[in-house]
PAZAPA-4460 file (N, C-alpha, C; in steps of 0.05 Angstrom, whole numbers, plus 32768, in hexadecimal, padded with zeros to 4 digits):
% residues 266
    n_x    n_y    n_z   ca_x   ca_y   ca_z    c_x    c_y    c_z   seq   type   mol
   7ED1   7D96   8084   7EED   7D8F   8080   7EEF   7D99   805F     1      A     A
   7F06   7DA4   8053   7F05   7DA4   8039   7F07   7D88   8029     2      L     A
   7EFE   7D8F   8013   7EFB   7D76   8005   7F19   7D71   7FF1     3      S     A
   7F2A   7D5B   7FEE   7F3E   7D54   7FE4   7F39   7D46   7FC5     4      Q     A
   7F43   7D50   7FB6   7F42   7D43   7F9A   7F68   7D3C   7F93     5      T     A
   7F66   7D27   7F84   7F7E   7D18   7F73   7F86   7D2A   7F56     6      E     A
   7F99   7D33   7F5E   7F90   7D4B   7F3F   7FA9   7D2C   7F24     7      M     A
   7F9D   7D35   7F11   7FA9   7D27   7EFD   7FC3   7D2E   7EF0     8      A     A
   7FD5   7D28   7EE7   7FE9   7D36   7EE0   7FEB   7D3A   7EC0     9      I     A
   7FF6   7D50   7EC5   7FF0   7D66   7EAD   7FDB   7D6F   7EA5    10      G     A
   7FC0   7D6A   7EB8   7FA5   7D79   7EB3   7FA9   7D91   7EC0    11      Q     A
   7F96   7DA5   7EB4   7F98   7DC1   7EBB   7F7F   7DBF   7ECA    12      G     A
   7F75   7DCD   7EDF   7F5D   7DD0   7EF0   7F54   7DF0   7EF1    13      Y     A
   7F3E   7DF1   7EEB   7F33   7E0F   7EF7   7F2B   7E0E   7F14    14      F     A
   7F30   7E28   7F26   7F2F   7E2D   7F42   7F26   7E4D   7F48    15      S     A
   7F0F   7E4C   7F5C   7EFF   7E65   7F65   7EFA   7E61   7F7C    16      A     A
   7F00   7E76   7F93   7EF9   7E71   7FAC   7EFB   7E5A   7FB5    17      F     A
   7F1C   7E51   7FAE   7F2A   7E31   7FBA   7F34   7E38   7FD9    18      T     A
   7F2E   7E29   7FEA   7F3C   7E24   7FFE   7F2F   7E2D   801F    19      G     A
   7F49   7E2A   802C   7F3E   7E35   8045   7F28   7E4E   8050    20      D     A
   7F25   7E58   8060   7F28   7E72   8066   7F2E   7E80   8060    21      L     A
   7F4A   7E7D   8065   7F64   7E98   8054   7F66   7E8E   8038    22      N     A
   7F57   7E82   802D   7F5E   7E7D   800D   7F6F   7E69   8008    23      G     A
   7F7D   7E58   801D   7F95   7E46   8013   7F85   7E35   8013    24      L     A
   7F9F   7E26   7FF6   7F9F   7E0A   7FF2   7FBD   7DFC   7FF5    25      V     A
   7FAD   7DE8   8000   7FCA   7DDA   7FFF   7FC2   7DBC   7FED    26      E     A
   7FE0   7DB8   7FDD   7FED   7DA2   7FD3   7FFA   7D96   7FE7    27      F     A
   7FFF   7D7C   7FD9   800B   7D65   7FE7   800F   7D4F   7FD3    28      S     A
   802B   7D3D   7FDC   802C   7D2D   7FBB   804E   7D2E   7FB0    29      G     A
   8049   7D20   7FA3   8070   7D18   7F9A   8070   7D2A   7F79    30      T     A
   8084   7D39   7F7F   808C   7D4C   7F60   808A   7D3A   7F4A    31      P     A
   8084   7D42   7F36   8084   7D30   7F21   809B   7D35   7F0A    32      N     A
   80A3   7D21   7F0B   80C1   7D1C   7EFC   80C3   7D11   7EDB    33      F     A
   80D0   7D0E   7ECB   80D2   7D06   7EB2   80BC   7D0C   7EA3    34      G     A
   80C7   7CF4   7E88   80A7   7CFD   7E75   8090   7CF7   7E81    35      V     A
   807C   7D0B   7E71   805D   7D06   7E79   8051   7D0B   7E60    36      L     A
   8040   7CFA   7E65   802F   7CFD   7E4C   8010   7D03   7E53    37      N     A
   8007   7D14   7E4B   7FE9   7D25   7E41   7FD4   7D16   7E2F    38      V     A
   7FBE   7D02   7E33   7FAD   7D02   7E22   7FA1   7D1A   7E1C    39      D     A
   7F94   7D28   7E05   7F84   7D36   7DFB   7F6C   7D2D   7DF1    40      L     A
   7F58   7D36   7DF3   7F42   7D34   7DE9   7F35   7D48   7DD1    41      S     A
   7F2E   7D34   7DC1   7F19   7D46   7DA4   7F02   7D3D   7D9C    42      F     A
   7EEE   7D50   7D9B   7ED3   7D3E   7D8C   7ED2   7D4B   7D75    43      T     A
   7ED2   7D37   7D5F   7ED8   7D39   7D3C   7EB9   7D42   7D39    44      D     A
   7EB1   7D59   7D40   7E93   7D6D   7D39   7E9A   7D79   7D19    45      H     A
   7EB5   7D86   7D19   7EB7   7D94   7CFD   7ED6   7D91   7CFA    46      A     A
   7EE3   7DA0   7CDD   7F02   7DA1   7CDE   7EFA   7DBF   7CED    47      P     A
   7F1E   7DBA   7CFC   7F28   7DD2   7D06   7F19   7DF5   7D04    48      V     A
   7F1F   7DFD   7CF0   7F1D   7E0B   7CDE   7EFA   7E17   7CDA    49      D     A
   7EE9   7DFC   7CE1   7ECE   7E0F   7CDC   7EC9   7E01   7CF7    50      E     A
   7ED6   7DF4   7D07   7EC9   7DFE   7D27   7EE8   7E05   7D3C    51      A     A
   7EE6   7E1B   7D39   7F03   7E20   7D40   7F07   7E23   7D61    52      P     A
   7EEB   7E1B   7D71   7EE8   7E15   7D92   7EE3   7DFE   7D98    53      F     A
   7EF7   7DEE   7D85   7EF0   7DCE   7D85   7F0D   7DC8   7D94    54      E     A
   7F0A   7DAE   7D9D   7F2D   7DA8   7DB1   7F3B   7DB2   7DBF    55      G     A
   7F2D   7DCA   7DCF   7F45   7DDB   7DE7   7F3D   7DC5   7E02    56      F     A
   7F5B   7DC0   7E08   7F60   7DB8   7E1F   7F6D   7DBD   7E33    57      N     A
   7F67   7DC4   7E46   7F6E   7DCB   7E63   7F91   7DBC   7E68    58      L     A
   7FA1   7DC3   7E68   7FB9   7DAA   7E71   7FC6   7DC4   7E86    59      V     A
   7FE3   7DB7   7E8B   7FE8   7DC3   7E9F   8010   7DBB   7EA5    60      S     A
   8015   7DCD   7EAA   8039   7DC8   7EAE   803C   7DB5   7EC5    61      N     A
   8045   7D9D   7EBE   8044   7D8C   7EDD   8059   7D89   7EEB    62      P     A
   8072   7D98   7EE9   8089   7D9D   7EF3   8090   7DB4   7F05    63      Y     A
   80A1   7DAC   7F17   80A9   7DC7   7F26   80B8   7DD7   7F20    64      T     A
   80BC   7DDD   7EFE   80CB   7DE6   7EF9   80B7   7DF9   7EDD    65      H     A
   80C7   7E0E   7ED5   80B3   7E13   7EC0   80C1   7E07   7EA2    66      S     A
   80A4   7E03   7E8D   80AC   7DFC   7E75   80AA   7E18   7E5F    67      V     A
   80BE   7E10   7E48   80C8   7E25   7E35   80B4   7E1B   7E24    68      S     A
   80A1   7E32   7E17   808C   7E2D   7E03   8092   7E20   7DE8    69      Y     A
   80AE   7E31   7DE0   80BA   7E24   7DC5   80C2   7E05   7DCD    70      S     A
   80CC   7E00   7DDF   80D2   7DDF   7DE3   80C0   7DD6   7DE7    71      S     A
   80B3   7DD9   7DF4   808F   7DCB   7DFB   8083   7DC1   7DDA    72      F     A
   8082   7DDF   7DCD   8075   7DD9   7DAE   808D   7DC8   7D9C    73      M     A
   80AE   7DCA   7D9D   80AF   7DB7   7D90   80B4   7D9C   7D92    74      T     A
   80AA   7D98   7DBA   80AE   7D7E   7DC5   809C   7D72   7DB7    75      G     A
   8081   7D89   7DAD   8067   7D77   7DA9   805A   7D78   7D89    76      N     A
   8076   7D82   7D79   8079   7D7F   7D5C   8064   7D6C   7D4E    77      S     A
   8063   7D53   7D5C   804E   7D3B   7D46   8038   7D37   7D55    78      G     A
   8032   7D49   7D69   8017   7D49   7D79   8001   7D59   7D6D    79      A     A
   7FEE   7D4D   7D69   7FD6   7D5C   7D58   7FC5   7D75   7D6B    80      S     A
   7FD5   7D8B   7D70   7FD6   7DA1   7D7B   7FD6   7DBB   7D68    81      I     A
   7FCB   7DC9   7D6C   7FD2   7DE9   7D5F   7FE9   7DFC   7D71    82      S     A
   7FF4   7E0F   7D66   800D   7E14   7D6D   8003   7E2C   7D88    83      G     A
   7FF1   7E25   7D8B   7FEF   7E44   7DA3   7FE9   7E37   7DBA    84      S     A
   7FE5   7E44   7DD3   7FE3   7E43   7DEF   7FD1   7E53   7DF6    85      I     A
   7FC0   7E58   7E04   7FB1   7E69   7E11   7FB3   7E67   7E3F    86      Y     A
   7FBC   7E7A   7E38   7FC7   7E7F   7E58   7FB7   7E94   7E6C    87      L     A
   7FA3   7E8C   7E7B   7F9C   7EA5   7E8C   7F9E   7EB7   7E9D    88      W     A
   7FA2   7ED0   7E8F   7FAD   7EE4   7EA2   7F91   7EF3   7EAC    89      D     A
   7F9F   7EF3   7ECA   7F88   7EFE   7EE3   7F81   7F12   7EDC    90      D     A
   7F8E   7F2F   7ED2   7F89   7F43   7ECB   7F7A   7F56   7EDD    91      D     A
   7F84   7F49   7F01   7F76   7F56   7F14   7F51   7F52   7F15    92      N     A
   7F51   7F39   7F0D   7F34   7F35   7F13   7F22   7F32   7F21    93      S     A
   7F33   7F38   7F40   7F22   7F37   7F54   7F11   7F53   7F54    94      E     A
   7F1A   7F68   7F44   7F0B   7F82   7F45   7EF7   7F7A   7F31    95      T     A
   7EF4   7F67   7F21   7EDA   7F5B   7F0D   7EDC   7F42   7F02    96      G     A
   7EC9   7F3E   7EF3   7ECD   7F1B   7EEC   7EDA   7F1F   7ED6    97      R     A
   7EE8   7F0C   7ECE   7EF8   7EF9   7EB3   7EE8   7EF5   7EA6    98      G     A
   7EF1   7EF5   7E84   7EDE   7EE6   7E6E   7EF9   7EDD   7E68    99      D     A
   7EEC   7ECC   7E4B   7F03   7EC5   7E37   7F19   7ED7   7E29   100      N     A
   7F11   7EF0   7E2C   7F24   7F08   7E1D   7F3D   7F0B   7E36   101      A     A
   7F3E   7EF5   7E50   7F51   7F04   7E5F   7F67   7EEA   7E5B   102      D     A
   7F66   7ED7   7E49   7F7C   7EC3   7E3E   7F95   7ED6   7E2C   103      Y     A
   7FAD   7ED0   7E36   7FBC   7ED4   7E27   7FC9   7EC1   7E16   104      L     A
   7FC7   7EC6   7DF9   7FC7   7EB3   7DE6   7FE9   7EBB   7DD6   105      V     A
   7FF1   7E9F   7DD2   800D   7E9C   7DD0   8019   7E83   7DBA   106      V     A
   8025   7E8D   7DA1   8028   7E82   7D95   8044   7E83   7D88   107      N     A
   804D   7E7F   7D6A   8069   7E83   7D65   8069   7EA0   7D52   108      A     A
   8051   7EA9   7D55   804F   7EC7   7D4D   8051   7EDA   7D5F   109      M     A
   804B   7ED3   7D77   8051   7EE8   7D90   8039   7EDC   7DA5   110      G     A
   8034   7EF4   7DB0   8027   7EEA   7DC0   8011   7F09   7DC8   111      N     A
   7FF0   7F0C   7DD5   7FE7   7F1F   7DD2   7FE2   7F31   7DF3   112      T     A
   8001   7F2C   7DFC   8000   7F38   7E18   8003   7F5C   7E10   113      D     A
   7FEF   7F64   7E20   7FF0   7F8C   7E17   7FE6   7F8F   7E39   114      S     A
   7FEB   7F7E   7E49   7FE4   7F96   7E5B   7FF7   7FAA   7E6D   115      R     A
   8009   7F9D   7E6D   8021   7FAB   7E74   8026   7FC2   7E70   116      N     A
   8016   7FD9   7E69   802B   7FF1   7E58   802C   7FE4   7E3A   117      N     A
   8025   7FCF   7E32   8027   7FCB   7E13   8047   7FB5   7E0E   118      G     A
   8056   7FB8   7E27   8066   7FA4   7E28   8064   7F81   7E37   119      L     A
   8061   7F7A   7E2E   8064   7F5A   7E37   8063   7F50   7E48   120      S     A
   805D   7F41   7E56   8065   7F33   7E6E   8074   7F19   7E6D   121      K     A
   8065   7F0B   7E56   806E   7EEB   7E53   8084   7EEF   7E48   122      W     A
   8094   7EDC   7E4D   80AE   7ED6   7E53   80B4   7EB9   7E3C   123      D     A
   80AD   7EB0   7E31   80A4   7E99   7E28   80A2   7E81   7E42   124      G     A
   809F   7E80   7E55   80A6   7E6B   7E6A   8085   7E68   7E75   125      N     A
   8074   7E49   7E6F   8063   7E3E   7E7E   806A   7E3D   7EA2   126      I     A
   8061   7E44   7EAE   8073   7E3F   7EC3   8062   7E28   7EDD   127      R     A
   806F   7E1F   7EF4   8068   7E0E   7EF9   8051   7E07   7EFF   128      S     A
   803D   7DEC   7EFD   8029   7DEF   7F07   8014   7E02   7EF4   129      G     A
   8011   7E0E   7EDC   8009   7E24   7ED2   7FFB   7E12   7EBC   130      Q     A
   7FDF   7E1D   7EBD   7FCA   7E0C   7EA6   7FCF   7E1E   7E91   131      G     A
   7FC7   7E0D   7E76   7FC5   7E1E   7E5F   7FB6   7E10   7E51   132      F     A
   7F9E   7E1A   7E44   7F99   7E0B   7E29   7FA5   7E00   7E0E   133      F     A
   7FA4   7DEC   7E07   7FAC   7DE9   7DF0   7F90   7DD6   7DDA   134      V     A
   7F98   7DE4   7DC0   7F7C   7DD9   7DB3   7F89   7DC1   7DA0   135      Q     A
   7F80   7DA5   7DA1   7F82   7D8D   7D9C   7F6E   7D8B   7D7B   136      A     A
   7F82   7D8A   7D65   7F73   7D84   7D4C   7F70   7D66   7D49   137      T     A
   7F6D   7D59   7D53   7F68   7D40   7D54   7F6A   7D2B   7D6D   138      A     A
   7F5B   7D13   7D75   7F6D   7D0B   7D8C   7F84   7CFE   7D94   139      S     A
   7F92   7D0F   7DAD   7FB6   7D11   7DA5   7FBA   7D10   7DC4   140      S     A
   7FDA   7D0A   7DC7   7FE8   7D05   7DDE   7FFF   7D20   7DE1   141      T     A
   7FFF   7D31   7DF3   801B   7D46   7DF2   8027   7D3E   7E0D   142      I     A
   803E   7D44   7E00   805B   7D35   7E1B   8069   7D4E   7E2B   143      T     A
   806B   7D4F   7E41   807C   7D58   7E4D   808E   7D4D   7E59   144      F     A
   80AA   7D60   7E4B   80C6   7D58   7E4F   80D3   7D64   7E61   145      D     A
   80EA   7D57   7E75   80F3   7D72   7E85   810C   7D77   7E72   146      P     A
   810E   7D76   7E5D   8127   7D80   7E4C   810D   7D9D   7E44   147      A     A
   80F5   7D96   7E47   80ED   7DB4   7E3D   80F2   7DCC   7E5A   148      M     A
   80FF   7DD1   7E6B   8104   7DD8   7E7E   810D   7DF7   7E77   149      I     A
   80FD   7E12   7E81   80FD   7E21   7E78   810E   7E38   7E85   150      G     A
   810D   7E50   7E7E   8121   7E64   7E89   8120   7E71   7EA3   151      S     A
   8102   7E74   7EA7   80FA   7E87   7EB9   80E3   7E7D   7ED2   152      S     A
   80DE   7E79   7EE4   80C6   7E6E   7EF8   80B9   7E83   7F06   153      N     A
   80C8   7E9E   7EFF   80BC   7EA8   7F12   80A2   7EBB   7F10   154      S     A
   8094   7EC0   7F28   8073   7EC6   7F33   8067   7ED5   7F1E   155      D     A
   8078   7EE8   7F11   8068   7EF5   7EFE   805E   7EEB   7EE9   156      G     A
   8063   7ED5   7EDB   805C   7ECD   7EC4   803E   7EB6   7ECB   157      G     A
   8034   7EB9   7EE0   801D   7EAE   7EE1   8001   7EB8   7EE5   158      F     A
   800C   7EDA   7EE5   7FFA   7EF4   7ED4   7FE7   7EF8   7EED   159      F     A
   7FF2   7EF5   7F07   7FDA   7EFC   7F17   7FDD   7F17   7F26   160      R     A
   7FCC   7F25   7F30   7FCD   7F43   7F39   7FC6   7F43   7F57   161      S     A
   7FD5   7F57   7F67   7FDA   7F51   7F84   7FC6   7F66   7F89   162      D     A
   7FBA   7F6F   7F73   7FA8   7F94   7F7D   7FB3   7FA6   7F8E   163      E     A
   7FD8   7FA3   7F96   7FEB   7FB9   7F9D   7FE2   7FD7   7F8B   164      L     A
   7FDD   7FEC   7F98   7FDD   8007   7F92   7FF6   8012   7F93   165      N     A
   8005   8014   7F7A   801C   8029   7F72   8012   803F   7F69   166      V     A
   8019   8057   7F72   801B   8071   7F5D   8030   807C   7F60   167      M     A
   8044   8077   7F52   805D   808C   7F47   805B   80A8   7F3C   168      P     A
   8062   80B6   7F4B   8064   80D4   7F3E   8084   80DC   7F34   169      L     A
   8086   80DB   7F19   809E   80E4   7F07   80A4   80FC   7F06   170      K     A
   80B7   810A   7F16   80BE   8127   7F18   80DA   8129   7F05   171      L     A
   80D4   813E   7EF7   80EA   8142   7EDC   80F2   8165   7EE4   172      I     A
   8112   8165   7EEB   8127   817B   7EEE   812E   817E   7ED6   173      L     A
   812B   81A0   7ECF   8133   81A8   7EAE   8141   81BA   7EAC   174      D     A
   8158   81B9   7EA5   8165   81D4   7EAC   8167   81D9   7E8F   175      D     A
   815A   81DE   7E79   815B   81DF   7E5E   8170   81D7   7E56   176      G     A
   8182   81C0   7E54   8198   81B2   7E4C   8192   819D   7E52   177      F     A
   819A   8196   7E6A   8197   816F   7E77   816D   8172   7E83   178      D     A
   816E   8161   7E8B   815A   814D   7E9F   815D   8141   7EA8   179      K     A
   8157   813C   7EBD   8151   812D   7ED4   813F   811F   7EE3   180      K     A
   8135   8107   7EE7   811E   8100   7EF2   8125   80F6   7F0A   181      A     A
   810E   80F7   7F1E   810A   80EB   7F38   80F2   80E1   7F3B   182      T     A
   80E9   80CA   7F4B   80CD   80C1   7F57   80CD   80BD   7F6A   183      I     A
   80BB   80C9   7F6C   80AA   80C4   7F95   8092   80B5   7F8D   184      V     A
   808D   809E   7F92   8072   8088   7F96   8068   8082   7FAB   185      G     A
   804E   807B   7FA7   8041   8072   7FC1   8036   8059   7FBA   186      F     A
   8039   8040   7FD1   802B   8026   7FC6   801B   8020   7FDD   187      A     A
   8013   800B   7FE0   8009   8002   7FF5   8014   7FED   8006   188      D     A
   8025   7FEA   7FF8   8038   7FDA   800F   8057   7FE0   8013   189      N     A
   8060   7FFB   800E   806C   800A   8011   8070   8016   8033   190      A     A
   808C   801B   803B   8087   8021   805B   808D   8046   8056   191      S     A
   8091   8050   8068   809F   8071   8063   80BC   8072   8066   192      D     A
   80CB   8058   8073   80E7   805B   8071   80EE   8047   8058   193      G     A
   8107   803D   8065   8119   8030   8046   810E   801A   803E   194      L     A
   8100   8013   802F   80FB   7FFE   801B   810D   7FF4   8003   195      D     A
   8117   7FDC   8002   8127   7FD7   7FF3   811C   7FD5   7FD7   196      S     A
   80FD   7FD0   7FD6   80F4   7FC8   7FBF   80E4   7FE3   7FB2   197      E     A
   80E8   7FFC   7FC2   80E0   8014   7FB6   80F3   802D   7FB8   198      Y     A
   8102   8028   7FC6   8111   803B   7FC8   8131   8034   7FB9   199      D     A
   813A   804C   7FAF   8157   804E   7F9E   8165   8063   7FA7   200      A     A
   817A   8062   7FAC   8191   8070   7FBE   8197   807E   7F99   201      P     A
   81A2   809D   7F94   81A0   80A6   7F8C   81C0   80A9   7F87   202      L     A
   81CD   809E   7F66   81E5   80A2   7F65   81F9   80BB   7F65   203      L     A
   820E   80C0   7F79   8210   80D4   7F7C   8228   80E6   7F62   204      S     A
   821F   80E4   7F43   8232   80EF   7F3B   821D   80FE   7F25   205      E     A
   822D   8108   7F0C   821C   8122   7EF6   8219   813E   7F01   206      G     A
   821B   8146   7EEA   820D   8165   7EEA   8201   817A   7EFF   207      N     A
   81EB   815C   7EF4   81CF   816A   7EFF   81C1   8150   7F14   208      L     A
   81B8   8154   7F2A   81B1   8139   7F38   8196   814A   7F41   209      R     A
   817F   8139   7F44   8169   813D   7F4F   8165   8128   7F5B   210      F     A
   8152   812C   7F74   814D   8118   7F89   8134   811B   7FA3   211      Y     A
   8128   8102   7FAB   811B   8109   7FC6   812E   80FF   7FE3   212      S     A
   812B   8106   7FF0   813C   810B   800F   8124   80EF   8022   213      L     A
   813D   80D8   8028   812E   80C6   803F   814C   80CE   8052   214      L     A
   8140   80CE   8069   8158   80C8   807E   8172   80DB   8074   215      S     A
   8170   80F9   8069   8189   8105   8062   819A   80F2   804F   216      D     A
   818B   80E5   803F   8199   80DC   802B   8182   80DA   8008   217      R     A
   8197   80E7   7FFC   8189   80E4   7FDD   817E   80CD   7FCC   218      A     A
   8166   80D1   7FC6   8159   80B1   7FB9   8158   80BA   7F98   219      Y     A
   8155   80A4   7F87   814B   80B4   7F6F   8130   809D   7F70   220      A     A
   812E   8092   7F78   810B   8087   7F7B   8105   8083   7F99   221      I     A
   80EF   808B   7FA7   80F4   8087   7FB9   80D2   807F   7FC4   222      Q     A
   80C7   806D   7FD2   80A8   8061   7FCE   80A3   8068   7FF2   223      G     A
   808E   8065   7FEE   807F   8073   800B   8069   8068   8005   224      L     A
   8058   806D   8026   8042   805B   8026   8027   8070   801C   225      S     A
   8016   8062   8008   8001   8069   7FFE   7FF4   807F   8017   226      S     A
   7FEE   807E   8032   7FE7   808C   8039   7FFC   80AD   8046   227      G     A
   8012   80B0   803A   801F   80B6   8045   8013   80DC   803D   228      Y     A
   801B   80F6   8051   800C   8107   8050   8024   811A   8051   229      S     A
   802E   811E   805F   8049   812C   8061   8060   8136   8046   230      N     A
   8064   814A   8052   807B   8159   803F   808F   8148   8036   231      E     A
   8097   8144   801C   80AF   812F   8018   80C7   8144   8008   232      I     A
   80D3   8143   8018   80FC   8159   8012   8100   8151   7FF6   233      P     A
   8105   8169   7FEB   810F   815B   7FCF   812D   8167   7FCD   234      M     A
   813C   8168   7FBB   8153   8178   7FB9   8160   8170   7F9B   235      G     A
   8171   818D   7F9A   8181   8185   7F7A   8199   818D   7F7D   236      F     A
   81AA   8189   7F6E   81C4   8191   7F66   81CC   819D   7F4B   237      I     A
   81DA   81B2   7F49   81D9   81B4   7F2D   81FD   81C8   7F2E   238      A     A
   820F   81C0   7F1A   8224   81C6   7F10   8227   81E0   7F07   239      S     A
   820E   81F3   7F02   8214   8209   7EF2   81F1   8214   7EFE   240      Q     A
   81F1   822E   7F06   81E8   8241   7EFD   81CF   823F   7EEB   241      D     A
   81B5   824A   7EF7   81A0   8244   7ED7   817F   824A   7EE5   242      G     A
   816D   8249   7ED1   8159   824B   7ED7   8148   8225   7ED0   243      E     A
   813D   8223   7EEB   8139   81FE   7EE8   811D   81FD   7EEB   244      F     A
   8110   81ED   7EDF   80F4   81E7   7EE4   80F0   81CB   7EF1   245      S     A
   80CF   81C2   7EF5   80CF   81A9   7F05   80B7   81A6   7EFC   246      I     A
   80B2   8185   7EEE   8097   8188   7EE9   8092   8167   7EEE   247      S     A
   807B   8166   7EEB   8074   8141   7EF7   8072   8137   7EDB   248      I     A
   807E   812B   7ECC   8082   811C   7EAE   806B   8104   7EB1   249      N     A
   806A   80FD   7EC8   8055   80D4   7ECF   804B   80D6   7EE8   250      Q     A
   8029   80D7   7EE6   8017   80CE   7EFC   800C   80BA   7EF3   251      V     A
   8003   80A3   7EFA   7FFA   808F   7EFB   7FDE   8093   7F04   252      E     A
   7FDF   809E   7F24   7FC4   80A6   7F30   7FC7   80B1   7F3F   253      S     A
   7FB8   80CB   7F40   7FB7   80E4   7F56   7F9D   80DC   7F60   254      T     A
   7F8C   80CC   7F68   7F7A   80C4   7F74   7F7B   80D0   7F9D   255      E     A
   7F95   80C7   7F9B   7F93   80C6   7FBE   7FA9   80E6   7FC0   256      S     A
   7F9E   80F5   7FAA   7FAB   8117   7FAF   7F9B   8120   7FB3   257      F     A
   7F92   8132   7FC3   7F8D   8159   7FC0   7F95   8160   7FA8   258      A     A
   7FB0   816B   7FB3   7FC1   817D   7FA9   7FD8   8173   7FA8   259      V     A
   7FE8   8176   7F90   800E   8171   7F8F   8016   818E   7F8B   260      I     A
   8026   8191   7F97   8034   81AF   7F98   804F   81AF   7FA6   261      F     A
   8064   81BF   7F95   807D   81C8   7F9E   8082   81D9   7FB5   262      L     A
   8092   81D2   7FC6   8098   81E7   7FDE   80B1   81EF   7FDD   263      K     A
   80BC   8209   7FD3   80D7   820C   7FCE   80E6   8220   7FE7   264      D     A
   80F7   8218   7FF7   80F9   8218   8017   8114   8235   800B   265      L     A
   811B   8234   7FEF   813C   8240   7FEE   8136   8254   7FF7   266      A     A
***
């Protein structure tokens, strides 16, 4: 039988290879509410500037809603903590062992998130139940207050990777004056039919249009399964004659392709 542990309110926990044979973990109990206080430990070995790694405490958002980082810091302005928090960013750790460099660091200056093509995934909200480190500068108590509620509690803020392989090909049609792009991509969980997550119909406007075809309908973006190996019908519409070129502007990965080629049926 799996062991059961009573979790302390506001305390953070590390977990790896936890749960049943399917990796499932079950939580039960009553959701937390109201103002909650969490005691922080601190060992006075030396001043913080001389011992920069002292005083770190792993805490967690105890609510079923997100907590705004800025509201959390404002509400704890009287606590003996630094203004920074450290959140674990999984960064696809199933393919390699993580380390301390995988923590996303946030304070009033900004955040260190750089893995999303240089665009931050951090949106200022600590998710429900999400653990994070705070650094105590003395023995202290931090407070969680329902008034600190954040604006987003979406799954992306947990910085987990589902390891889904997505390979978009961005194709550019150029008539010498204008350029139009269309994307044909391949994803592990896409089908060869219509997928609302991966397929976007083309709006039938404009003097130059470029698209792929799915069930005889034009698509600006079409997603197909990773194992797709058939020809992909393409088309374009131009309001005037001229010379046209097609190029691949973006290829994130071509490992699954022996050859990428264009077949002219005109």
